[in-house]
C-alpha positions in Angstrom: 106.9 -50.0 101.6 104.1 -52.6 101.5 101.6 -49.8 100.8 103.7 -48.4 97.9 104.1 -51.9 96.5 100.3 -52.6 96.6 99.3 -49.2 95.1 99.3 -50.3 91.4 97.3 -53.4 92.4 94.8 -51.3 94.2 94.5 -48.9 91.2 93.9 -51.9 88.9 91.2 -53.2 91.3 89.5 -49.9 91.5 89.6 -49.6 87.7 88.1 -53.1 87.3 85.3 -52.1 89.8 84.5 -49.0 87.8 84.4 -51.0 84.5 82.2 -53.6 86.1 79.8 -50.9 87.4 79.7 -49.3 83.9 79.0 -52.7 82.5 76.0 -53.2 84.7 74.8 -49.6 84.0 75.4 -49.8 80.2 71.9 -51.0 79.3 70.3 -48.0 81.1 73.0 -45.6 79.8 72.4 -46.7 76.2 68.7 -46.6 76.5 68.8 -43.1 78.2 71.1 -41.8 75.6 69.3 -43.2 72.6 65.7 -42.7 73.7 65.9 -39.6 75.9 69.2 -37.7 75.8 69.7 -37.5 72.0 66.0 -36.8 71.2 65.9 -34.0 73.8 69.1 -32.4 72.5 67.8 -32.7 68.9 64.5 -31.2 69.9 66.2 -28.2 71.4 68.4 -27.8 68.3 65.5 -27.9 65.8 63.5 -25.5 67.9 65.9 -22.7 66.7 65.9 -23.9 63.1 63.6 -23.7 60.1 63.3 -27.3 59.0 60.7 -28.8 56.7 62.2 -32.4 56.7 63.2 -31.9 53.1 65.8 -29.1 52.9 68.7 -28.7 55.3 67.8 -26.8 58.5 68.6 -23.1 58.7 69.0 -21.1 61.9 66.2 -18.7 62.6 66.8 -17.8 66.3 63.7 -17.3 68.4 61.3 -17.0 65.5 59.7 -20.5 66.2 59.3 -19.6 69.9 57.7 -16.3 69.1 55.4 -17.9 66.6 54.2 -20.6 69.0 53.9 -18.4 72.1 52.5 -15.2 70.6 51.0 -15.9 67.1 49.7 -19.5 67.0 45.9 -19.2 67.5 45.4 -22.9 68.4 48.1 -23.1 71.1 45.9 -21.6 73.8 42.9 -23.9 73.2 45.2 -27.0 72.9 47.0 -26.2 76.2 43.8 -25.5 78.0 42.3 -28.8 76.8 45.4 -30.7 77.9 45.5 -29.1 81.3 41.7 -29.6 81.7 42.1 -33.3 81.0 45.1 -33.6 83.3 43.2 -32.1 86.3 39.8 -33.7 85.7 40.7 -37.0 84.1 43.5 -37.8 86.5 41.5 -36.8 89.6 38.5 -38.8 88.6 40.5 -41.9 87.6 42.3 -42.0 90.9 39.1 -41.5 92.9 37.2 -44.1 90.8 40.0 -46.6 90.7 40.4 -46.3 94.5 36.7 -46.8 95.0 36.5 -49.8 92.7 39.6 -51.2 94.5 38.0 -50.8 97.9 34.8 -52.5 96.6 36.8 -55.4 95.1 38.5 -56.1 98.4 35.1 -56.1 100.3 33.2 -58.4 97.9 32.8 -61.9 99.4 31.1 -63.8 96.6 31.9 -63.6 92.9 35.0 -61.6 93.4 36.8 -63.2 90.5 34.0 -62.2 88.1 33.9 -58.7 89.6 37.6 -58.1 89.2 37.7 -59.6 85.6 34.7 -57.5 84.5 36.4 -54.2 85.6 39.9 -55.2 84.3 38.9 -56.5 80.9 38.1 -53.0 79.4 41.6 -51.9 80.1 42.9 -54.6 77.7 40.9 -53.2 74.8 43.1 -51.4 72.2 42.6 -47.6 72.5 41.4 -47.2 69.0 38.8 -50.0 69.2 37.6 -48.7 72.6 37.2 -45.2 71.2 35.3 -46.4 68.2 32.9 -48.4 70.4 32.3 -45.4 72.7 31.7 -43.0 69.7 29.1 -45.5 68.4 27.4 -46.0 71.8 27.2 -42.2 72.4 26.2 -41.3 68.9 23.4 -38.7 69.3 21.5 -40.0 66.3 21.9 -43.8 66.4 23.6 -44.6 69.7 21.8 -46.8 72.2 22.8 -44.6 75.2 20.8 -41.7 74.0 17.9 -44.0 73.1 17.8 -45.4 76.6 18.1 -41.9 78.2 15.3 -40.6 76.0 13.0 -43.5 76.9 13.2 -42.5 80.6 12.6 -38.9 79.8 16.2 -37.6 80.1 17.3 -35.1 77.5 20.6 -36.6 76.2 23.5 -34.5 75.2 25.3 -34.7 71.9 28.4 -36.1 73.5 31.4 -36.1 71.1 29.5 -33.7 68.7 29.0 -31.0 71.4 32.0 -28.8 72.4 30.7 -28.7 76.0 30.5 -32.5 76.2 33.4 -33.7 74.1 36.0 -33.6 76.9 33.6 -35.2 79.5 33.0 -37.9 77.0 36.7 -38.6 76.8 36.8 -38.7 80.6 34.0 -41.3 80.6 36.0 -43.4 78.2 39.0 -43.2 80.5 36.9 -44.3 83.5 35.6 -47.3 81.5 39.2 -48.6 81.2 40.0 -48.1 84.9 41.3 -51.7 85.4 44.9 -50.8 85.7 44.4 -48.5 88.7 41.9 -51.0 90.2 44.6 -53.7 90.3 47.2 -51.3 91.7 45.0 -50.0 94.5 43.7 -53.5 95.3 47.3 -54.7 95.9 48.0 -51.6 98.1 44.8 -52.1 100.1 45.4 -55.8 100.7 48.9 -54.9 101.9 47.6 -52.7 104.8 48.4 -54.6 108.1 45.3 -56.2 109.5 46.6 -55.5 113.0 46.0 -51.8 112.5 42.4 -52.4 111.6 42.0 -54.7 114.7 43.5 -51.9 116.9 41.1 -49.4 115.3 38.2 -51.7 116.0 39.2 -52.0 119.7 39.3 -48.2 119.9 35.8 -48.0 118.4 36.7 -46.4 115.1 34.1 -46.4 112.4 34.6 -47.0 108.7 35.5 -43.4 107.9 38.0 -43.1 110.7 39.6 -46.4 109.7 40.0 -45.2 106.2 41.3 -41.8 107.3 43.8 -42.9 109.9 44.7 -46.5 108.8 44.1 -47.0 105.1 45.0 -43.6 103.7 48.4 -43.3 105.3 49.4 -46.7 104.1 48.3 -46.2 100.5 49.5 -42.6 100.1 52.7 -43.6 98.2 50.5 -45.6 95.7 48.1 -42.7 95.3 51.0 -40.4 94.5 52.4 -43.0 92.0 49.0 -43.1 90.3 48.7 -39.3 90.2 52.2 -38.7 88.8 52.0 -41.5 86.1 48.5 -40.2 85.3 49.7 -36.7 84.8 52.6 -37.9 82.5 50.3 -40.1 80.5 47.6 -37.4 80.1 50.1 -34.8 79.0 50.7 -37.2 76.1 47.0 -37.8 75.4 46.6 -38.2 71.7 45.0 -41.4 70.2 41.6 -41.3 71.9 41.0 -37.6 71.3 42.1 -37.8 67.7 40.0 -40.9 66.8 36.9 -39.6 68.6 37.1 -36.3 66.8 37.6 -37.9 63.4 34.7 -40.4 63.9 32.3 -37.8 65.4 33.0 -35.4 62.5 31.6 -37.9 60.0 34.3 -37.1 57.5 35.5 -40.1 55.5 39.2 -40.6 55.7 40.9 -41.7 52.6 44.4 -41.6 50.9 45.7 -38.0 51.0 42.9 -36.8 53.2 44.1 -34.3 55.8 41.7 -33.6 58.7 42.4 -30.9 61.2 42.2 -32.4 64.7 40.1 -31.1 67.6 36.5 -31.6 66.4 34.1 -30.2 67.5 35.3 -26.6 67.6 38.8 -27.5 68.8 37.3 -28.9 72.0 39.3 -32.2 71.8 42.5 -30.6 70.5 45.5 -31.5 72.7 49.1 -30.3 72.5 50.4 -33.7 71.2 47.8 -33.5 68.4 49.1 -30.0 67.6 52.6 -31.3 67.6 51.7 -34.0 65.1 49.8 -31.6 62.9 52.6 -29.1 62.8 55.4 -31.6 62.3 53.9 -34.2 60.0 51.1 -32.4 58.2 52.4 -28.9 57.9 56.1 -29.9 58.0 56.9 -27.1 60.4 59.4 -29.1 62.5 60.8 -26.1 64.4 57.4 -25.1 65.8 56.6 -28.7 66.6 59.8 -29.0 68.6 59.0 -25.8 70.5 55.6 -27.2 71.5 57.2 -30.5 72.6 59.6 -28.6 74.8 56.8 -26.5 76.3 54.9 -29.7 77.1 58.0 -31.3 78.5 58.6 -28.3 80.8 55.0 -28.2 82.1 55.1 -32.0 82.8 58.4 -31.7 84.6 57.1 -28.7 86.7 53.9 -30.5 87.7 55.7 -33.7 88.5 58.3 -31.8 90.6 55.6 -30.0 92.4 53.8 -33.2 93.2 56.9 -34.9 94.4 57.8 -32.0 96.6 54.3 -31.9 98.0 54.6 -35.6 98.8 58.0 -35.1 100.5 56.5 -32.2 102.6 53.6 -34.4 103.7 56.0 -37.2 104.7 58.1 -34.7 106.7 55.0 -33.4 108.4 53.9 -36.9 109.4 57.4 -37.6 110.9 
């Protein structure tokens, strides 16, 4: 009888608990719905529509998908450039950031200046940093080519050469490596010193200490850097667009429309193609298809990396 009497009170308590939980989750739920859920559903919807942002959308079935995947000539180069940047830029940024982090933890004097000098470039706005790099690497008036020529090195054309445009963007990304340097420094300083002392007693050298002590401890941070780097590079837009426009030498004024990807579509990325289709050519349906393809690739790569990380952890156990 006591249990039956307390049943309504228990239900009210459980209801209050659920409402309290929803209250705590509400900021995340609202943000997820407004900034991810609704845009994703709308993108899927418009991918099956003909919509020019002026007239009402009309259903066209798979026409947008066939156009993007089979008929669009720039889709292949844009996807190749994006994946190239993901592989090369992310790998070099992680290696370079880890190397600078290791160096910063070993420096004994002037460590404050050293850390500041490598972190400050990261604070530069992307547009300003890109403008400065294009000026420095200008094949005609840039100081970098003048210095290389003075020591007898034939300098490339950098952003004006299709073969060197993407490596130039990678150099720009390595210049602003301060974010990864700070993350890796924190991870390296968190490695227990007792493990290094035990390795010293066993006679381990620098390589073996890094391989068997440092690396296992910082692997989760390396995976974090790789996954976030892949996601960010999949959205690579500003630096490639600004560098291409500046290197082309075309003056940009009101009403001027410049096709991205100079030179010879070598810096064209999928996000640039999305912008060009959606906001310059007003082909919203095709732009949504490209966005979904990019989203699917990013999810697949991230899932593969996370499963690989889980497999390594299971093997270590």
